[in-house]
DOLOVO-524252 format. One line per 3 residues: number of its first residue (from 1); for each residue x negated, y, z negated of C-alpha. Coordinates in nm, 2 decimals. Layout:
N
NUM> X:Y:Z | ...
***
This chain:
394
1> -3.16:0.14:-0.16 | -2.85:0.13:-0.38 | -2.54:0.33:-0.29
4> -2.24:0.38:-0.52 | -1.92:0.28:-0.34 | -1.55:0.39:-0.37
7> -1.57:0.69:-0.14 | -1.92:0.80:-0.23 | -2.15:1.00:0.00
10> -2.45:0.81:0.13 | -2.76:0.99:0.26 | -3.02:0.82:0.48
13> -3.35:0.99:0.53 | -3.58:0.90:0.83 | -3.92:1.06:0.89
16> -4.10:1.03:1.22 | -4.42:1.21:1.35 | -4.38:1.26:1.73
19> -4.51:1.50:1.99 | -4.35:1.84:2.02 | -4.19:1.75:2.36
22> -3.92:1.56:2.17 | -3.77:1.87:2.01 | -3.52:2.02:2.26
25> -3.20:2.21:2.25 | -2.85:2.08:2.31 | -2.80:1.89:2.63
28> -2.51:1.93:2.87 | -2.40:1.68:3.14 | -2.15:1.79:3.41
31> -1.84:1.58:3.44 | -1.63:1.63:3.76 | -1.28:1.52:3.86
34> -1.19:1.63:4.21 | -1.20:2.02:4.18 | -1.18:2.01:3.79
37> -1.52:2.02:3.62 | -1.64:2.02:3.25 | -1.95:1.93:3.05
40> -2.05:1.68:2.78 | -2.19:1.87:2.48 | -2.45:1.78:2.21
43> -2.45:2.00:1.91 | -2.62:2.01:1.57 | -2.39:1.96:1.27
46> -2.28:2.30:1.15 | -2.35:2.48:1.48 | -2.11:2.60:1.75
49> -1.99:2.38:2.04 | -1.86:2.54:2.36 | -1.62:2.34:2.59
52> -1.57:2.48:2.94 | -1.29:2.37:3.18 | -1.37:2.50:3.53
55> -1.17:2.48:3.85 | -1.33:2.52:4.20 | -1.03:2.61:4.40
58> -0.73:2.70:4.17 | -0.39:2.75:4.33 | -0.24:2.91:4.01
61> -0.22:2.57:3.84 | -0.21:2.58:3.46 | -0.53:2.48:3.27
64> -0.52:2.33:2.91 | -0.76:2.17:2.66 | -0.67:1.88:2.44
67> -0.86:1.73:2.14 | -0.94:1.35:2.11 | -0.60:1.29:1.96
70> -0.45:1.46:2.27 | -0.32:1.75:2.08 | -0.31:2.08:2.27
73> -0.59:2.31:2.16 | -0.53:2.58:2.42 | -0.25:2.61:2.68
76> -0.38:2.88:2.92 | -0.48:3.16:2.66 | -0.24:3.04:2.39
79> -0.36:2.83:2.10 | -0.08:2.60:1.96 | -0.33:2.41:1.73
82> -0.36:2.57:1.39 | -0.74:2.54:1.35 | -0.91:2.88:1.34
85> -1.24:2.72:1.42 | -1.13:2.71:1.79 | -1.16:3.05:1.96
88> -1.10:3.16:2.32 | -1.42:3.27:2.48 | -1.30:3.32:2.84
91> -0.97:3.27:3.03 | -0.92:3.32:3.40 | -0.77:3.15:3.70
94> -1.09:2.94:3.74 | -1.20:2.88:3.38 | -1.08:2.80:3.03
97> -1.38:2.83:2.78 | -1.33:2.75:2.41 | -1.58:2.75:2.12
100> -1.57:2.53:1.81 | -1.75:2.66:1.51 | -1.90:2.48:1.21
103> -1.90:2.15:1.38 | -1.89:1.83:1.17 | -1.92:1.46:1.24
106> -1.53:1.43:1.24 | -1.53:1.66:1.55 | -1.70:1.40:1.76
109> -1.49:1.25:2.04 | -1.36:1.29:2.39 | -1.19:1.63:2.47
112> -0.96:1.65:2.77 | -0.94:1.93:3.03 | -0.61:1.91:3.22
115> -0.50:2.08:3.54 | -0.13:2.08:3.63 | -0.15:1.99:4.00
118> 0.04:1.72:4.19 | -0.08:1.47:4.08 | -0.23:1.62:3.76
121> -0.61:1.61:3.72 | -0.81:1.54:3.41 | -1.18:1.58:3.32
124> -1.34:1.46:2.99 | -1.60:1.64:2.77 | -1.76:1.42:2.51
127> -1.89:1.61:2.21 | -2.18:1.44:2.02 | -2.27:1.58:1.68
130> -2.63:1.54:1.59 | -2.72:1.49:1.22 | -2.93:1.75:1.04
133> -3.29:1.75:1.15 | -3.59:1.94:1.01 | -3.90:2.00:1.22
136> -4.24:2.08:1.07 | -4.56:2.14:1.27 | -4.86:1.95:1.12
139> -5.18:1.96:1.32 | -5.31:1.91:1.68 | -4.97:2.02:1.81
142> -4.79:1.73:1.63 | -4.46:1.77:1.46 | -4.28:1.59:1.18
145> -3.91:1.55:1.24 | -3.68:1.47:0.95 | -3.32:1.36:1.02
148> -3.05:1.31:0.76 | -2.72:1.12:0.81 | -2.44:1.16:0.56
151> -2.12:0.95:0.56 | -1.86:0.81:0.32 | -1.91:0.45:0.21
154> -1.68:0.19:0.06 | -1.74:-0.16:-0.07 | -1.68:-0.30:0.28
157> -2.00:-0.13:0.39 | -2.21:-0.34:0.16 | -2.48:-0.52:0.37
160> -2.41:-0.32:0.69 | -2.73:-0.26:0.89 | -2.82:0.10:0.98
163> -3.07:0.16:1.26 | -3.26:0.48:1.36 | -3.39:0.48:1.71
166> -3.66:0.71:1.85 | -3.64:0.79:2.22 | -3.97:0.92:2.36
169> -4.20:0.85:2.65 | -4.49:0.77:2.41 | -4.31:0.49:2.23
172> -4.09:0.21:2.34 | -3.81:0.05:2.14 | -3.93:0.23:1.83
175> -3.67:0.20:1.55 | -3.63:0.17:1.17 | -3.38:-0.07:1.02
178> -3.23:-0.07:0.67 | -2.93:-0.24:0.51 | -2.67:-0.06:0.29
181> -2.64:-0.17:-0.07 | -2.31:-0.05:-0.20 | -2.22:-0.07:-0.57
184> -1.85:-0.06:-0.67 | -1.65:-0.10:-0.99 | -1.48:-0.43:-1.07
187> -1.16:-0.55:-0.91 | -0.95:-0.73:-1.17 | -0.66:-0.98:-1.13
190> -0.48:-1.19:-1.40 | -0.39:-1.55:-1.30 | -0.14:-1.77:-1.49
193> -0.30:-2.11:-1.52 | 0.00:-2.26:-1.70 | 0.29:-2.30:-1.77
196> 0.46:-2.34:-1.42 | 0.77:-2.12:-1.39 | 0.91:-1.92:-1.67
199> 0.74:-1.93:-2.01 | 0.96:-2.08:-2.28 | 0.95:-2.11:-2.65
202> 0.73:-2.39:-2.77 | 0.51:-2.41:-2.46 | 0.14:-2.32:-2.44
205> 0.01:-2.05:-2.21 | -0.33:-1.98:-2.05 | -0.42:-1.66:-1.86
208> -0.74:-1.63:-1.66 | -0.90:-1.29:-1.58 | -1.07:-1.28:-1.24
211> -1.31:-0.98:-1.19 | -1.55:-0.91:-0.91 | -1.77:-0.61:-0.85
214> -2.13:-0.51:-0.77 | -2.32:-0.55:-0.99 | -2.13:-0.84:-1.14
217> -1.91:-0.73:-1.43 | -2.10:-0.77:-1.76 | -1.79:-0.73:-1.99
220> -1.45:-0.89:-1.99 | -1.21:-0.81:-2.28 | -0.85:-0.91:-2.36
223> -0.61:-0.68:-2.56 | -0.24:-0.65:-2.63 | -0.11:-0.31:-2.55
226> 0.03:-0.13:-2.86 | -0.02:-0.44:-3.08 | -0.26:-0.70:-3.19
229> -0.32:-1.03:-3.02 | -0.15:-1.33:-3.18 | -0.35:-1.45:-3.48
232> -0.41:-1.80:-3.32 | -0.48:-1.67:-2.97 | -0.81:-1.81:-2.83
235> -1.04:-1.62:-2.59 | -1.30:-1.82:-2.41 | -1.49:-1.61:-2.16
238> -1.24:-1.47:-1.91 | -0.95:-1.69:-2.03 | -0.68:-1.62:-2.29
241> -0.51:-1.93:-2.45 | -0.19:-1.90:-2.66 | -0.02:-2.20:-2.83
244> 0.34:-2.26:-2.92 | 0.50:-1.95:-2.76 | 0.77:-1.76:-2.93
247> 0.95:-1.43:-2.88 | 0.73:-1.24:-3.12 | 0.45:-1.27:-2.86
250> 0.65:-1.06:-2.60 | 0.45:-0.77:-2.48 | 0.18:-0.65:-2.23
253> -0.15:-0.83:-2.22 | -0.44:-0.64:-2.06 | -0.77:-0.76:-1.93
256> -1.06:-0.51:-1.90 | -1.37:-0.56:-1.68 | -1.67:-0.32:-1.66
259> -2.01:-0.29:-1.49 | -2.26:-0.01:-1.45 | -2.03:0.17:-1.19
262> -1.70:0.18:-1.39 | -1.42:0.00:-1.56 | -1.09:-0.16:-1.43
265> -0.80:-0.36:-1.57 | -0.50:-0.56:-1.49 | -0.18:-0.62:-1.69
268> 0.05:-0.92:-1.75 | 0.39:-0.86:-1.92 | 0.49:-1.17:-2.12
271> 0.86:-1.25:-2.18 | 0.93:-1.57:-2.36 | 1.26:-1.74:-2.28
274> 1.46:-1.98:-2.50 | 1.41:-2.35:-2.45 | 1.69:-2.48:-2.24
277> 1.98:-2.63:-2.44 | 2.31:-2.81:-2.32 | 2.63:-2.82:-2.54
280> 2.93:-3.03:-2.41 | 3.29:-2.92:-2.48 | 3.55:-3.17:-2.64
283> 3.65:-3.43:-2.38 | 4.01:-3.52:-2.27 | 4.15:-3.85:-2.13
286> 4.08:-3.74:-1.77 | 3.81:-3.48:-1.74 | 3.48:-3.38:-1.91
289> 3.34:-3.03:-1.83 | 2.98:-2.97:-1.95 | 2.88:-2.62:-2.03
292> 2.53:-2.48:-2.04 | 2.41:-2.21:-2.27 | 2.14:-1.98:-2.13
295> 1.98:-1.72:-2.36 | 1.83:-1.41:-2.20 | 1.56:-1.21:-2.38
298> 1.63:-0.86:-2.51 | 1.44:-0.58:-2.34 | 1.18:-0.41:-2.56
301> 0.98:-0.09:-2.50 | 0.65:-0.28:-2.54 | 0.71:-0.48:-2.22
304> 0.77:-0.19:-1.98 | 0.47:-0.16:-1.74 | 0.32:0.19:-1.69
307> 0.40:0.38:-1.37 | 0.02:0.41:-1.30 | -0.05:0.04:-1.30
310> 0.15:-0.25:-1.15 | 0.16:-0.55:-1.38 | 0.25:-0.92:-1.35
313> 0.59:-0.98:-1.52 | 0.69:-1.32:-1.65 | 1.06:-1.20:-1.64
316> 1.04:-1.22:-1.26 | 0.82:-1.52:-1.26 | 0.54:-1.31:-1.10
319> 0.20:-1.46:-1.13 | 0.33:-1.82:-1.16 | 0.50:-2.07:-0.91
322> 0.88:-2.04:-0.93 | 1.06:-2.36:-1.06 | 1.42:-2.47:-1.02
325> 1.62:-2.41:-1.34 | 1.83:-2.72:-1.38 | 2.03:-2.57:-1.67
328> 2.15:-2.29:-1.44 | 2.25:-2.53:-1.17 | 2.45:-2.74:-1.42
331> 2.63:-2.43:-1.54 | 2.73:-2.34:-1.18 | 2.86:-2.69:-1.11
334> 3.06:-2.68:-1.44 | 3.22:-2.35:-1.34 | 3.32:-2.49:-0.99
337> 3.48:-2.81:-1.15 | 3.67:-2.60:-1.40 | 3.81:-2.37:-1.13
340> 3.93:-2.67:-0.92 | 4.11:-2.82:-1.22 | 4.29:-2.49:-1.29
343> 4.40:-2.48:-0.92 | 4.54:-2.83:-0.94 | 4.74:-2.75:-1.26
346> 4.88:-2.43:-1.10 | 4.99:-2.61:-0.78 | 5.16:-2.89:-0.99
349> 5.36:-2.64:-1.19 | 5.47:-2.46:-0.88 | 5.61:-2.77:-0.71
352> 5.78:-2.88:-1.03 | 5.97:-2.56:-1.06 | 6.09:-2.56:-0.70
355> 6.24:-2.92:-0.72 | 6.64:-2.92:-0.68 | 6.95:-3.07:-0.52
358> 7.06:-2.97:-0.17 | 7.42:-3.03:-0.03 | 7.54:-3.12:0.32
361> 7.83:-2.94:0.49 | 8.09:-3.18:0.35 | 7.94:-3.17:0.00
364> 7.98:-2.79:-0.01 | 8.36:-2.82:-0.01 | 8.40:-3.16:-0.17
367> 8.49:-3.03:-0.52 | 8.85:-2.94:-0.43 | 8.91:-3.18:-0.13
370> 9.10:-3.50:-0.13 | 8.91:-3.66:0.15 | 8.60:-3.60:0.38
373> 8.80:-3.42:0.65 | 8.94:-3.17:0.40 | 8.59:-3.12:0.26
376> 8.46:-3.02:0.60 | 8.74:-2.78:0.66 | 8.68:-2.62:0.32
379> 8.30:-2.59:0.38 | 8.36:-2.41:0.71 | 8.60:-2.15:0.55
382> 8.93:-2.33:0.61 | 8.94:-2.29:0.99 | 9.23:-2.45:1.17
385> 9.01:-2.62:1.44 | 8.91:-2.89:1.19 | 8.89:-3.15:1.46
388> 8.58:-2.98:1.61 | 8.41:-2.95:1.28 | 8.43:-3.32:1.17
391> 8.12:-3.51:1.08 | 8.11:-3.88:1.13 | 7.88:-4.14:0.97
394> 7.80:-4.48:1.11
***
């Protein structure tokens, strides 16, 4: 049995011939929590399920019904949930009864009856949705029962076992087993084999296209978007090899892979960088400051990835291990050394401009004084108390 994946609908068909006693209506099993009672419900897909929350001795406490996600379906006789399939059948002090029409497999789960007492009470009603069955009477009061199960499958369901079990007094442990075979379209990923780090002019490059799917991809193709592949590019199976890179090779390289289910692709945006070069400036007697020239590529429209598909981009180093760019580090060191030299020059000029001659008290009046005592008096403004203002040197 082959099933197409990626969200397809799988249908399993089981046929059994059993006595008529097996064909019965929906079963209900009472579930009790103190004086709050409800029932488990079994219902055929597409039919109507009825959930009943009953109270033996209600003291005007509020009754409400919640879905498996604990969202309120009915609070008393009010329906907060916007799902018209739920309808109020009966509401009284002792019962809240709600119907659910057109039941599907997604409606399965545990529904909660709540009674606001102290402490609050809860009772649980499990809804089980039975798959579609068809019953045909054959002969001698025998019946053929056909049951179908429909569900969405993905590639993760490939190889999963599915078991149909018959429960009847005439048979014991009677079951049928099958395994899902899910087909899905390829998953494609481009890997950069070399070079390591950023691709630069003069280097060689190899891209490998990895594709997996079921069945195995029969076709793997390389193209350059909106342009032709380089004339000397070599394609060997899933690998693309390009020698002696230069900037004319910039663009988006795409790998396609296909099988009987469909086709997928992955993109790699190539941006070729300049080969690193270093040019020293003229030297002086004291300091040599190296400078590094780094050429960045110009952006072109051909290298812009589409919004619908994320691509590997050599401009960011995606798809290859990141390497340390020594040219960039050298440039940073050169800038730091240059800044320190400029700072030293500025400080030297500052101290040179503030260098001068400073005079003592006696020196300030020495120009017109005959001796030291007179100079001190003149420096202090010519005060008469010159004896107190004398300075003595030993």
